[in-house]
N, CA, C and O atoms as CSV, one atom per row, in Angstrom:
chain,resi,resn,atom,element,x,y,z
A,1,MET,N,N,-40.378,31.783,-31.840
A,1,MET,CA,C,-41.845,32.286,-31.722
A,1,MET,C,C,-41.992,33.959,-31.752
A,1,MET,O,O,-42.623,34.662,-32.542
A,2,GLY,N,N,-41.249,34.297,-30.701
A,2,GLY,CA,C,-41.095,35.795,-30.862
A,2,GLY,C,C,-40.639,36.450,-31.891
A,2,GLY,O,O,-41.050,37.598,-32.064
A,3,ALA,N,N,-39.647,35.850,-32.847
A,3,ALA,CA,C,-39.692,36.493,-34.082
A,3,ALA,C,C,-40.842,36.316,-34.962
A,3,ALA,O,O,-40.943,37.353,-35.618
A,4,ARG,N,N,-41.649,35.583,-35.246
A,4,ARG,CA,C,-42.790,35.375,-35.745
A,4,ARG,C,C,-43.664,36.496,-35.181
A,4,ARG,O,O,-44.020,37.449,-35.875
A,5,SER,N,N,-44.001,36.344,-33.878
A,5,SER,CA,C,-44.736,37.843,-33.777
A,5,SER,C,C,-44.271,39.127,-34.090
A,5,SER,O,O,-44.932,39.990,-34.669
A,6,ALA,N,N,-43.049,39.238,-33.672
A,6,ALA,CA,C,-42.440,40.529,-34.298
A,6,ALA,C,C,-42.440,40.883,-35.722
A,6,ALA,O,O,-42.467,42.067,-36.057
A,7,LEU,N,N,-42.407,39.815,-36.683
A,7,LEU,CA,C,-42.703,39.882,-37.964
A,7,LEU,C,C,-43.956,40.582,-38.551
A,7,LEU,O,O,-44.068,41.386,-39.476
A,8,ALA,N,N,-44.993,39.936,-37.596
A,8,ALA,CA,C,-46.143,40.082,-37.949
A,8,ALA,C,C,-46.902,41.336,-37.808
A,8,ALA,O,O,-47.725,41.893,-38.534
A,9,LYS,N,N,-46.219,41.709,-36.289
A,9,LYS,CA,C,-46.348,43.253,-35.966
A,9,LYS,C,C,-46.072,44.039,-36.880
A,9,LYS,O,O,-46.949,44.820,-37.251
A,10,ILE,N,N,-44.566,44.054,-37.599
A,10,ILE,CA,C,-44.128,44.792,-38.702
A,10,ILE,C,C,-44.682,44.833,-39.914
A,10,ILE,O,O,-44.473,45.692,-40.770
A,11,ALA,N,N,-45.744,43.444,-40.028
A,11,ALA,CA,C,-46.380,43.581,-41.384
A,11,ALA,C,C,-47.411,44.383,-41.708
A,11,ALA,O,O,-47.592,45.036,-42.736
A,12,ALA,N,N,-48.205,44.252,-40.538
A,12,ALA,CA,C,-49.378,44.899,-40.135
A,12,ALA,C,C,-49.172,46.271,-40.255
A,12,ALA,O,O,-49.889,46.999,-40.941
A,13,ALA,N,N,-48.031,46.714,-39.485
A,13,ALA,CA,C,-47.786,48.572,-39.728
A,13,ALA,C,C,-47.219,48.823,-41.444
A,13,ALA,O,O,-46.874,49.830,-42.064
A,14,LEU,N,N,-47.299,47.787,-41.698
A,14,LEU,CA,C,-46.756,48.219,-43.723
A,14,LEU,C,C,-47.955,48.829,-44.213
A,14,LEU,O,O,-49.081,48.732,-43.724
A,15,PRO,N,N,-47.572,49.520,-45.310
A,15,PRO,CA,C,-48.808,50.134,-46.065
A,15,PRO,C,C,-49.134,48.499,-46.628
A,15,PRO,O,O,-48.572,47.455,-46.298
A,16,ALA,N,N,-50.282,48.727,-47.615
A,16,ALA,CA,C,-50.822,47.424,-47.936
A,16,ALA,C,C,-50.053,46.838,-49.097
A,16,ALA,O,O,-49.915,45.631,-49.298
A,17,GLU,N,N,-49.535,47.880,-49.889
A,17,GLU,CA,C,-48.686,47.180,-51.125
A,17,GLU,C,C,-47.414,46.472,-50.571
A,17,GLU,O,O,-46.895,45.459,-51.040
A,18,LYS,N,N,-46.918,47.341,-49.255
A,18,LYS,CA,C,-45.472,46.817,-48.932
A,18,LYS,C,C,-45.841,45.269,-47.952
A,18,LYS,O,O,-44.995,44.435,-47.630
A,19,ARG,N,N,-47.079,45.225,-47.682
A,19,ARG,CA,C,-47.397,44.057,-46.809
A,19,ARG,C,C,-47.827,42.763,-47.885
A,19,ARG,O,O,-47.705,41.566,-47.623
A,20,THR,N,N,-48.336,43.328,-49.105
A,20,THR,CA,C,-48.510,41.790,-50.322
A,20,THR,C,C,-47.018,41.428,-50.512
A,20,THR,O,O,-46.564,40.305,-50.293
A,21,ALA,N,N,-45.980,42.962,-51.134
A,21,ALA,CA,C,-44.681,42.460,-51.494
A,21,ALA,C,C,-44.259,41.545,-50.694
A,21,ALA,O,O,-43.867,40.529,-51.268
A,22,LEU,N,N,-44.167,41.549,-48.931
A,22,LEU,CA,C,-43.863,40.835,-48.141
A,22,LEU,C,C,-44.346,39.687,-47.903
A,22,LEU,O,O,-43.527,38.888,-47.449
A,23,GLU,N,N,-45.328,39.335,-48.039
A,23,GLU,CA,C,-45.752,38.191,-48.138
A,23,GLU,C,C,-45.662,37.222,-49.561
A,23,GLU,O,O,-46.147,36.090,-49.572
A,24,ARG,N,N,-45.245,37.586,-50.287
A,24,ARG,CA,C,-44.819,37.537,-51.458
A,24,ARG,C,C,-43.478,36.603,-51.667
A,24,ARG,O,O,-43.149,35.588,-52.280
A,25,ALA,N,N,-42.941,37.526,-50.824
A,25,ALA,CA,C,-41.366,36.845,-50.660
A,25,ALA,C,C,-40.705,36.663,-49.378
A,25,ALA,O,O,-39.885,37.299,-48.714
A,26,PRO,N,N,-41.603,35.139,-49.215
A,26,PRO,CA,C,-40.963,34.691,-47.861
A,26,PRO,C,C,-39.623,34.669,-47.600
A,26,PRO,O,O,-38.780,34.952,-48.451
A,27,LEU,N,N,-39.333,34.301,-46.299
A,27,LEU,CA,C,-37.732,34.612,-46.051
A,27,LEU,C,C,-37.954,33.320,-44.787
A,27,LEU,O,O,-38.809,33.190,-43.911
A,28,PHE,N,N,-36.960,32.626,-45.109
A,28,PHE,CA,C,-36.884,31.566,-44.234
A,28,PHE,C,C,-35.194,31.449,-43.753
A,28,PHE,O,O,-34.200,31.658,-44.449
A,29,ALA,N,N,-35.285,31.013,-42.217
A,29,ALA,CA,C,-33.725,31.113,-41.973
A,29,ALA,C,C,-33.972,29.929,-40.215
A,29,ALA,O,O,-33.938,30.169,-39.008
A,30,PRO,N,N,-34.221,28.587,-41.145
A,30,PRO,CA,C,-33.817,27.860,-39.997
A,30,PRO,C,C,-32.813,27.506,-38.812
A,30,PRO,O,O,-31.595,27.372,-38.933
A,31,GLY,N,N,-33.357,27.414,-37.961
A,31,GLY,CA,C,-32.624,27.141,-36.538
A,31,GLY,C,C,-31.508,26.237,-36.565
A,31,GLY,O,O,-30.402,26.415,-36.055
A,32,PHE,N,N,-32.024,24.995,-37.384
A,32,PHE,CA,C,-30.751,23.845,-37.023
A,32,PHE,C,C,-29.830,23.945,-38.101
A,32,PHE,O,O,-29.159,22.948,-38.368
A,33,PHE,N,N,-29.665,25.154,-38.872
A,33,PHE,CA,C,-28.132,25.280,-39.549
A,33,PHE,C,C,-27.106,26.507,-38.502
A,33,PHE,O,O,-25.886,26.630,-38.615
A,34,ILE,N,N,-27.635,26.981,-37.916
A,34,ILE,CA,C,-27.099,27.849,-37.017
A,34,ILE,C,C,-26.166,27.134,-35.939
A,34,ILE,O,O,-26.430,26.222,-35.155
A,35,ASP,N,N,-25.102,27.779,-36.139
A,35,ASP,CA,C,-24.012,27.031,-35.366
A,35,ASP,C,C,-24.139,27.991,-33.942
A,35,ASP,O,O,-24.026,29.214,-34.030
A,36,PRO,N,N,-24.417,27.223,-32.446
A,36,PRO,CA,C,-24.222,27.657,-31.566
A,36,PRO,C,C,-22.942,28.406,-31.089
A,36,PRO,O,O,-22.904,29.141,-30.102
A,37,LYS,N,N,-22.313,28.237,-31.588
A,37,LYS,CA,C,-20.600,28.502,-31.183
A,37,LYS,C,C,-20.533,29.951,-30.861
A,37,LYS,O,O,-20.135,30.370,-29.774
A,38,PRO,N,N,-20.903,30.643,-31.763
A,38,PRO,CA,C,-20.546,32.170,-32.285
A,38,PRO,C,C,-21.367,32.672,-30.634
A,38,PRO,O,O,-20.668,33.107,-29.719
A,39,GLY,N,N,-22.799,32.526,-30.498
A,39,GLY,CA,C,-23.900,32.906,-29.469
A,39,GLY,C,C,-23.105,33.042,-28.186
A,39,GLY,O,O,-23.157,34.072,-27.514
A,40,GLU,N,N,-22.210,31.768,-27.781
A,40,GLU,CA,C,-22.203,31.378,-26.324
A,40,GLU,C,C,-20.740,32.394,-26.352
A,40,GLU,O,O,-20.454,33.286,-25.554
A,41,ARG,N,N,-19.985,31.940,-27.497
A,41,ARG,CA,C,-18.465,33.105,-27.369
A,41,ARG,C,C,-18.991,34.286,-27.032
A,41,ARG,O,O,-18.594,34.867,-26.022
A,42,LEU,N,N,-19.858,34.750,-27.749
A,42,LEU,CA,C,-20.553,36.281,-27.762
A,42,LEU,C,C,-21.115,36.547,-26.229
A,42,LEU,O,O,-20.646,37.558,-25.707
A,43,ASP,N,N,-21.842,35.957,-25.612
A,43,ASP,CA,C,-22.279,35.912,-24.571
A,43,ASP,C,C,-21.192,36.129,-23.489
A,43,ASP,O,O,-21.126,37.067,-22.695
A,44,ALA,N,N,-20.430,35.170,-23.605
A,44,ALA,CA,C,-18.892,34.972,-22.534
A,44,ALA,C,C,-17.911,36.123,-22.698
A,44,ALA,O,O,-17.230,36.492,-21.742
A,45,LEU,N,N,-17.822,36.739,-23.988
A,45,LEU,CA,C,-16.980,38.031,-24.089
A,45,LEU,C,C,-17.793,39.244,-23.612
A,45,LEU,O,O,-17.349,40.174,-22.938
A,46,ARG,N,N,-19.254,39.071,-24.135
A,46,ARG,CA,C,-19.651,40.138,-23.324
A,46,ARG,C,C,-19.624,40.558,-22.200
A,46,ARG,O,O,-19.428,41.702,-21.791
A,47,ARG,N,N,-19.912,39.221,-21.441
A,47,ARG,CA,C,-19.240,39.047,-19.642
A,47,ARG,C,C,-17.998,39.710,-19.146
A,47,ARG,O,O,-17.755,40.481,-18.218
A,48,ALA,N,N,-17.302,39.146,-20.083
A,48,ALA,CA,C,-15.885,39.534,-19.986
A,48,ALA,C,C,-15.296,40.904,-19.836
A,48,ALA,O,O,-14.363,41.189,-19.085
A,49,ILE,N,N,-15.850,41.604,-20.517
A,49,ILE,CA,C,-15.844,43.141,-21.181
A,49,ILE,C,C,-16.493,43.939,-20.144
A,49,ILE,O,O,-15.826,44.850,-19.654
A,50,ALA,N,N,-17.812,43.727,-19.683
A,50,ALA,CA,C,-18.300,44.572,-18.806
A,50,ALA,C,C,-17.987,44.052,-17.182
A,50,ALA,O,O,-18.468,44.665,-16.229
A,51,GLU,N,N,-17.236,43.008,-17.036
A,51,GLU,CA,C,-16.808,42.854,-15.749
A,51,GLU,C,C,-15.123,43.068,-15.444
A,51,GLU,O,O,-14.408,42.998,-14.444
A,52,GLN,N,N,-14.907,43.387,-16.988
A,52,GLN,CA,C,-13.034,43.847,-16.911
A,52,GLN,C,C,-12.649,42.435,-16.967
A,52,GLN,O,O,-11.458,42.634,-16.729
A,53,LEU,N,N,-12.727,41.176,-17.095
A,53,LEU,CA,C,-11.968,39.622,-16.906
A,53,LEU,C,C,-10.577,39.613,-17.984
A,53,LEU,O,O,-10.465,39.994,-19.149
A,54,PHE,N,N,-9.871,39.169,-17.293
A,54,PHE,CA,C,-8.643,38.527,-18.823
A,54,PHE,C,C,-9.403,37.521,-19.077
A,54,PHE,O,O,-10.039,36.970,-18.178
A,55,VAL,N,N,-9.451,37.149,-20.283
A,55,VAL,CA,C,-9.459,35.776,-21.273
A,55,VAL,C,C,-8.462,35.430,-21.883
A,55,VAL,O,O,-7.703,36.199,-22.472
A,56,ASP,N,N,-8.356,34.228,-21.809
A,56,ASP,CA,C,-7.422,33.102,-22.087
A,56,ASP,C,C,-7.835,32.663,-23.647
A,56,ASP,O,O,-9.061,32.580,-23.722
A,57,LEU,N,N,-7.324,32.425,-24.629
A,57,LEU,CA,C,-7.628,32.318,-26.003
A,57,LEU,C,C,-6.576,31.156,-26.581
A,57,LEU,O,O,-5.439,31.229,-26.116
A,58,ASP,N,N,-6.743,30.472,-27.199
A,58,ASP,CA,C,-6.481,29.556,-28.107
A,58,ASP,C,C,-6.438,30.235,-29.444
A,58,ASP,O,O,-7.470,30.049,-30.089
A,59,TYR,N,N,-5.948,30.632,-29.765
A,59,TYR,CA,C,-6.377,31.912,-31.313
A,59,TYR,C,C,-5.543,30.646,-32.788
A,59,TYR,O,O,-4.435,30.111,-32.763
A,60,LYS,N,N,-6.362,30.579,-33.604
A,60,LYS,CA,C,-5.752,30.054,-34.877
A,60,LYS,C,C,-5.374,31.261,-35.990
A,60,LYS,O,O,-6.256,31.982,-36.457
A,61,ASP,N,N,-4.196,31.371,-36.295
A,61,ASP,CA,C,-3.833,32.227,-37.235
A,61,ASP,C,C,-4.184,31.892,-38.606
A,61,ASP,O,O,-4.598,30.732,-38.615
A,62,VAL,N,N,-4.201,32.519,-40.025
A,62,VAL,CA,C,-4.661,32.428,-41.091
A,62,VAL,C,C,-4.358,30.787,-41.553
A,62,VAL,O,O,-5.185,29.991,-41.995
A,63,GLY,N,N,-2.825,30.550,-41.286
A,63,GLY,CA,C,-2.228,29.516,-41.468
A,63,GLY,C,C,-2.414,28.364,-40.226
A,63,GLY,O,O,-1.512,27.544,-40.054
A,64,ASP,N,N,-3.452,28.347,-39.495
A,64,ASP,CA,C,-4.097,27.506,-38.967
A,64,ASP,C,C,-2.865,27.176,-37.143
A,64,ASP,O,O,-3.056,26.285,-36.315
A,65,ARG,N,N,-2.043,27.969,-37.121
A,65,ARG,CA,C,-1.524,27.719,-36.459
A,65,ARG,C,C,-2.100,28.662,-34.879
A,65,ARG,O,O,-2.689,29.732,-34.719
A,66,VAL,N,N,-1.701,27.877,-34.177
A,66,VAL,CA,C,-2.259,28.140,-32.700
A,66,VAL,C,C,-1.373,29.157,-31.928
A,66,VAL,O,O,-0.174,29.151,-32.206
A,67,THR,N,N,-1.799,29.982,-31.039
A,67,THR,CA,C,-0.806,30.885,-29.986
A,67,THR,C,C,-2.112,30.733,-28.804
A,67,THR,O,O,-3.335,30.637,-28.900
A,68,GLN,N,N,-1.302,30.762,-27.858
A,68,GLN,CA,C,-2.327,31.042,-26.560
A,68,GLN,C,C,-2.040,32.699,-26.269
A,68,GLN,O,O,-0.978,33.302,-26.428
A,69,ARG,N,N,-2.994,33.083,-25.920
A,69,ARG,CA,C,-3.341,34.823,-25.920
A,69,ARG,C,C,-3.583,34.853,-24.570
A,69,ARG,O,O,-3.965,33.719,-24.281
A,70,ARG,N,N,-3.562,35.634,-23.458
A,70,ARG,CA,C,-4.331,36.312,-22.800
A,70,ARG,C,C,-4.473,37.970,-22.975
A,70,ARG,O,O,-3.579,38.810,-23.080
A,71,THR,N,N,-6.025,38.142,-22.967
A,71,THR,CA,C,-6.489,39.364,-23.815
A,71,THR,C,C,-6.928,40.283,-22.602
A,71,THR,O,O,-7.004,39.737,-21.502
A,72,ARG,N,N,-7.204,41.546,-22.700
A,72,ARG,CA,C,-8.114,42.066,-22.002
A,72,ARG,C,C,-9.222,42.649,-23.062
A,72,ARG,O,O,-8.904,43.479,-23.914
A,73,PRO,N,N,-10.434,42.182,-22.940
A,73,PRO,CA,C,-11.624,42.193,-24.164
A,73,PRO,C,C,-11.696,43.641,-23.856
A,73,PRO,O,O,-11.411,44.197,-22.795
A,74,LEU,N,N,-12.218,44.268,-25.198
A,74,LEU,CA,C,-12.701,45.730,-24.917
A,74,LEU,C,C,-13.736,46.200,-25.835
A,74,LEU,O,O,-14.240,47.316,-25.709
A,75,GLY,N,N,-14.113,45.262,-26.887
A,75,GLY,CA,C,-15.169,45.720,-27.455
A,75,GLY,C,C,-15.835,44.354,-28.828
A,75,GLY,O,O,-14.935,43.650,-29.284
A,76,LEU,N,N,-16.698,44.188,-29.154
A,76,LEU,CA,C,-17.091,43.388,-29.923
A,76,LEU,C,C,-17.863,43.899,-31.263
A,76,LEU,O,O,-18.917,44.530,-31.347
A,77,TYR,N,N,-16.921,43.380,-32.367
A,77,TYR,CA,C,-17.749,44.354,-34.142
A,77,TYR,C,C,-17.995,43.394,-34.749
A,77,TYR,O,O,-17.350,42.346,-34.790
A,78,PHE,N,N,-19.242,43.747,-35.438
A,78,PHE,CA,C,-19.470,42.675,-36.420
A,78,PHE,C,C,-19.576,43.317,-38.009
A,78,PHE,O,O,-20.401,44.121,-38.443
A,79,TRP,N,N,-18.642,42.780,-38.578
A,79,TRP,CA,C,-18.305,43.438,-40.109
A,79,TRP,C,C,-18.979,42.694,-40.992
A,79,TRP,O,O,-18.294,42.330,-41.947
A,80,GLY,N,N,-20.099,42.347,-40.990
A,80,GLY,CA,C,-21.354,41.739,-42.137
A,80,GLY,C,C,-21.003,40.281,-42.479
A,80,GLY,O,O,-22.007,39.708,-42.904
A,81,ASP,N,N,-19.949,39.508,-42.439
A,81,ASP,CA,C,-20.030,38.275,-42.234
A,81,ASP,C,C,-19.127,37.540,-41.325
A,81,ASP,O,O,-19.039,36.312,-41.316
A,82,ALA,N,N,-18.304,38.526,-40.379
A,82,ALA,CA,C,-17.583,37.638,-39.179
A,82,ALA,C,C,-17.693,38.850,-37.818
A,82,ALA,O,O,-17.788,40.064,-37.995
A,83,TRP,N,N,-17.663,38.368,-36.885
A,83,TRP,CA,C,-17.559,38.854,-35.409
A,83,TRP,C,C,-15.917,38.798,-35.151
A,83,TRP,O,O,-15.323,37.737,-35.343
A,84,SER,N,N,-15.196,40.011,-34.697
A,84,SER,CA,C,-14.122,39.895,-33.708
A,84,SER,C,C,-13.952,40.881,-32.817
A,84,SER,O,O,-14.629,41.906,-32.744
A,85,LEU,N,N,-13.028,40.566,-32.125
A,85,LEU,CA,C,-13.191,40.972,-30.487
A,85,LEU,C,C,-11.690,42.009,-30.709
A,85,LEU,O,O,-10.681,41.777,-31.375
A,86,ALA,N,N,-11.996,43.010,-29.989
A,86,ALA,CA,C,-11.101,44.050,-29.905
A,86,ALA,C,C,-10.590,44.231,-28.907
A,86,ALA,O,O,-11.198,44.828,-28.019
A,87,ALA,N,N,-9.066,43.690,-28.689
A,87,ALA,CA,C,-8.460,43.637,-27.785
A,87,ALA,C,C,-7.447,43.613,-26.959
A,87,ALA,O,O,-6.718,42.807,-27.538
A,88,TRP,N,N,-6.832,43.959,-25.922
A,88,TRP,CA,C,-5.386,44.253,-25.254
A,88,TRP,C,C,-4.536,43.059,-25.648
A,88,TRP,O,O,-5.377,42.160,-25.623
A,89,CYS,N,N,-3.403,42.504,-25.991
A,89,CYS,CA,C,-3.520,41.389,-26.198
A,89,CYS,C,C,-1.639,41.191,-25.263
A,89,CYS,O,O,-0.624,41.509,-25.883
A,90,GLU,N,N,-1.579,40.725,-24.018
A,90,GLU,CA,C,-0.697,40.865,-23.123
A,90,GLU,C,C,0.416,40.285,-23.848
A,90,GLU,O,O,1.417,40.956,-23.598
A,91,LEU,N,N,0.765,39.013,-24.899
A,91,LEU,CA,C,1.507,38.732,-25.557
A,91,LEU,C,C,2.331,39.682,-25.950
A,91,LEU,O,O,3.370,40.006,-25.376
A,92,ARG,N,N,1.707,40.331,-27.325
A,92,ARG,CA,C,2.207,41.356,-28.028
A,92,ARG,C,C,2.389,42.481,-27.435
A,92,ARG,O,O,3.350,43.173,-27.772
A,93,GLY,N,N,1.602,42.864,-26.531
A,93,GLY,CA,C,1.821,44.134,-25.776
A,93,GLY,C,C,0.999,45.085,-27.045
A,93,GLY,O,O,1.617,45.969,-27.638
A,94,ASP,N,N,0.477,44.972,-27.156
A,94,ASP,CA,C,-0.583,45.842,-28.313
A,94,ASP,C,C,-1.718,45.064,-28.485
A,94,ASP,O,O,-1.973,43.865,-28.374
A,95,PHE,N,N,-2.638,46.563,-28.935
A,95,PHE,CA,C,-3.733,45.850,-29.196
A,95,PHE,C,C,-4.201,45.062,-30.541
A,95,PHE,O,O,-3.518,45.430,-31.496
A,96,ARG,N,N,-4.873,44.384,-30.779
A,96,ARG,CA,C,-5.232,43.143,-31.812
A,96,ARG,C,C,-7.033,42.920,-31.709
A,96,ARG,O,O,-7.852,43.040,-30.798
A,97,ASN,N,N,-7.110,42.499,-33.301
A,97,ASN,CA,C,-8.660,42.284,-33.389
A,97,ASN,C,C,-8.581,40.683,-33.305
A,97,ASN,O,O,-7.499,40.157,-33.567
A,98,PHE,N,N,-9.521,40.000,-33.001
A,98,PHE,CA,C,-9.493,38.500,-32.605
A,98,PHE,C,C,-10.776,38.100,-33.544
A,98,PHE,O,O,-11.916,38.446,-33.232
A,99,ARG,N,N,-10.464,37.277,-34.821
A,99,ARG,CA,C,-12.008,36.800,-35.367
A,99,ARG,C,C,-12.522,35.594,-34.534
A,99,ARG,O,O,-11.748,34.709,-34.169
A,100,LEU,N,N,-13.485,35.585,-34.322
A,100,LEU,CA,C,-14.457,34.885,-33.117
A,100,LEU,C,C,-14.096,33.377,-33.804
A,100,LEU,O,O,-13.843,32.390,-33.113
A,101,ASP,N,N,-14.114,33.372,-35.035
A,101,ASP,CA,C,-14.542,32.051,-36.212
A,101,ASP,C,C,-12.847,31.301,-35.849
A,101,ASP,O,O,-12.772,30.105,-36.131
A,102,ARG,N,N,-11.751,31.862,-35.345
A,102,ARG,CA,C,-10.494,31.442,-35.404
A,102,ARG,C,C,-10.149,31.184,-34.021
A,102,ARG,O,O,-9.051,30.791,-33.629
A,103,ILE,N,N,-11.206,31.443,-33.282
A,103,ILE,CA,C,-10.707,31.166,-31.253
A,103,ILE,C,C,-11.342,29.814,-31.474
A,103,ILE,O,O,-12.423,29.594,-32.021
A,104,ALA,N,N,-10.316,28.762,-30.852
A,104,ALA,CA,C,-10.099,27.469,-31.087
A,104,ALA,C,C,-10.909,27.642,-29.672
A,104,ALA,O,O,-12.104,27.411,-29.857
A,105,SER,N,N,-10.632,27.953,-28.421
A,105,SER,CA,C,-11.033,27.720,-27.322
A,105,SER,C,C,-11.050,29.082,-26.316
A,105,SER,O,O,-10.088,29.835,-26.465
A,106,LEU,N,N,-11.962,29.426,-25.403
A,106,LEU,CA,C,-11.450,30.850,-24.979
A,106,LEU,C,C,-11.839,30.309,-23.718
A,106,LEU,O,O,-12.644,29.380,-23.771
A,107,GLU,N,N,-11.335,30.787,-22.280
A,107,GLU,CA,C,-11.851,30.710,-21.312
A,107,GLU,C,C,-11.447,32.331,-20.380
A,107,GLU,O,O,-10.324,32.825,-20.284
A,108,LEU,N,N,-12.609,32.827,-19.851
A,108,LEU,CA,C,-12.930,33.098,-18.183
A,108,LEU,C,C,-12.172,33.266,-17.267
A,108,LEU,O,O,-12.214,32.486,-16.316
A,109,THR,N,N,-11.147,34.467,-17.296
A,109,THR,CA,C,-10.331,34.144,-15.725
A,109,THR,C,C,-11.029,34.647,-15.255
A,109,THR,O,O,-11.818,35.366,-15.869
A,110,GLN,N,N,-11.056,34.483,-13.836
A,110,GLN,CA,C,-11.413,35.393,-12.485
A,110,GLN,C,C,-10.584,36.267,-11.998
A,110,GLN,O,O,-10.367,36.395,-10.792
A,111,THR,N,N,-9.987,37.023,-13.012
A,111,THR,CA,C,-9.168,37.831,-13.044
A,111,THR,C,C,-9.263,39.255,-13.326
A,111,THR,O,O,-9.149,39.594,-14.504
A,112,ARG,N,N,-9.436,40.057,-12.523
A,112,ARG,CA,C,-10.133,40.948,-13.011
A,112,ARG,C,C,-8.635,42.100,-13.543
A,112,ARG,O,O,-7.645,42.273,-12.832
A,113,PHE,N,N,-8.856,42.776,-14.994
A,113,PHE,CA,C,-7.679,43.377,-15.555
A,113,PHE,C,C,-7.762,45.109,-15.224
A,113,PHE,O,O,-8.769,45.788,-15.427
A,114,PRO,N,N,-6.755,45.508,-14.797
A,114,PRO,CA,C,-6.573,47.098,-14.090
A,114,PRO,C,C,-7.086,47.944,-15.481
A,114,PRO,O,O,-6.958,47.588,-16.652
A,115,ASP,N,N,-7.596,48.962,-15.043
A,115,ASP,CA,C,-8.296,50.186,-15.901
A,115,ASP,C,C,-6.804,51.002,-16.266
A,115,ASP,O,O,-6.406,51.902,-15.527
A,116,GLU,N,N,-6.135,50.630,-17.336
A,116,GLU,CA,C,-4.892,51.593,-17.154
A,116,GLU,C,C,-4.857,52.027,-18.588
A,116,GLU,O,O,-5.089,51.356,-19.594
A,117,GLN,N,N,-4.425,53.646,-18.443
A,117,GLN,CA,C,-4.203,54.588,-19.612
A,117,GLN,C,C,-3.927,53.951,-20.574
A,117,GLN,O,O,-3.366,52.911,-20.227
A,118,GLY,N,N,-4.048,54.050,-21.788
A,118,GLY,CA,C,-2.868,53.596,-23.062
A,118,GLY,C,C,-3.809,51.756,-23.020
A,118,GLY,O,O,-3.311,51.239,-24.019
A,119,LYS,N,N,-4.366,51.150,-22.678
A,119,LYS,CA,C,-5.178,49.869,-22.725
A,119,LYS,C,C,-6.692,49.809,-22.701
A,119,LYS,O,O,-7.210,48.694,-22.633
A,120,ARG,N,N,-7.511,50.969,-22.755
A,120,ARG,CA,C,-8.836,51.100,-22.734
A,120,ARG,C,C,-9.273,50.996,-24.457
A,120,ARG,O,O,-8.555,51.085,-25.453
A,121,LEU,N,N,-10.675,50.784,-24.332
A,121,LEU,CA,C,-11.414,50.992,-25.830
A,121,LEU,C,C,-11.066,52.058,-26.342
A,121,LEU,O,O,-10.538,51.951,-27.449
A,122,ALA,N,N,-11.221,53.490,-25.749
A,122,ALA,CA,C,-10.854,54.767,-26.577
A,122,ALA,C,C,-9.705,54.551,-26.814
A,122,ALA,O,O,-9.543,54.832,-28.001
A,123,ASP,N,N,-8.898,54.253,-26.433
A,123,ASP,CA,C,-7.542,54.011,-26.777
A,123,ASP,C,C,-7.395,53.166,-28.086
A,123,ASP,O,O,-6.863,53.705,-29.057
A,124,PHE,N,N,-7.692,52.294,-28.144
A,124,PHE,CA,C,-8.072,51.256,-29.376
A,124,PHE,C,C,-8.592,52.320,-30.655
A,124,PHE,O,O,-8.185,52.647,-31.770
A,125,LEU,N,N,-9.603,52.593,-29.869
A,125,LEU,CA,C,-10.148,53.341,-31.431
A,125,LEU,C,C,-9.487,54.650,-32.209
A,125,LEU,O,O,-9.614,55.111,-33.343
A,126,ARG,N,N,-8.723,55.020,-31.041
A,126,ARG,CA,C,-7.818,56.285,-31.219
A,126,ARG,C,C,-6.762,55.619,-32.409
A,126,ARG,O,O,-6.643,56.005,-33.572
A,127,LYS,N,N,-5.929,54.321,-31.626
A,127,LYS,CA,C,-5.136,54.021,-32.569
A,127,LYS,C,C,-5.527,53.346,-33.994
A,127,LYS,O,O,-4.702,53.026,-34.850
A,128,MET,N,N,-6.583,53.227,-34.068
A,128,MET,CA,C,-7.270,52.336,-35.520
A,128,MET,C,C,-7.871,53.923,-36.052
A,128,MET,O,O,-7.903,53.846,-37.280
A,129,GLN,N,N,-8.112,54.618,-35.835
A,129,GLN,CA,C,-8.409,56.110,-36.964
A,129,GLN,C,C,-7.159,56.528,-37.561
A,129,GLN,O,O,-6.941,56.655,-38.766
A,130,ALA,N,N,-6.227,56.764,-36.445
A,130,ALA,CA,C,-4.473,56.738,-36.975
A,130,ALA,C,C,-3.890,56.101,-37.679
A,130,ALA,O,O,-2.973,56.563,-38.357
A,131,ASP,N,N,-4.325,54.639,-37.722
A,131,ASP,CA,C,-3.664,53.789,-38.756
A,131,ASP,C,C,-4.376,53.712,-40.230
A,131,ASP,O,O,-3.876,53.027,-41.122
């Protein structure tokens, strides 16, 4: 209901010719086609980032092989068709991007990770720019 109210407000602010064009090109996004898992994962990962909690992942690679990873979640990115988690991977001892649609399961631990130089979001961003 909130989306309809927001759209009505936007339409009301448009010039008459733009409002007519908007009304002639209806757009529908039915909620029953939307998978709730990505939203749940985003919420959980945002909490883990904010609270600096280790996250344990069961992660599927391109070949559907699953590995267990303990991560320090640093940031979430949307690439137009997929979300990814920027994280420090304890198993690999390096930064990794994990696609959310390849995460088979995730568990937020109650263990906070330390704020260590070389394993922060700023370090991740510097490394991505250098590569």
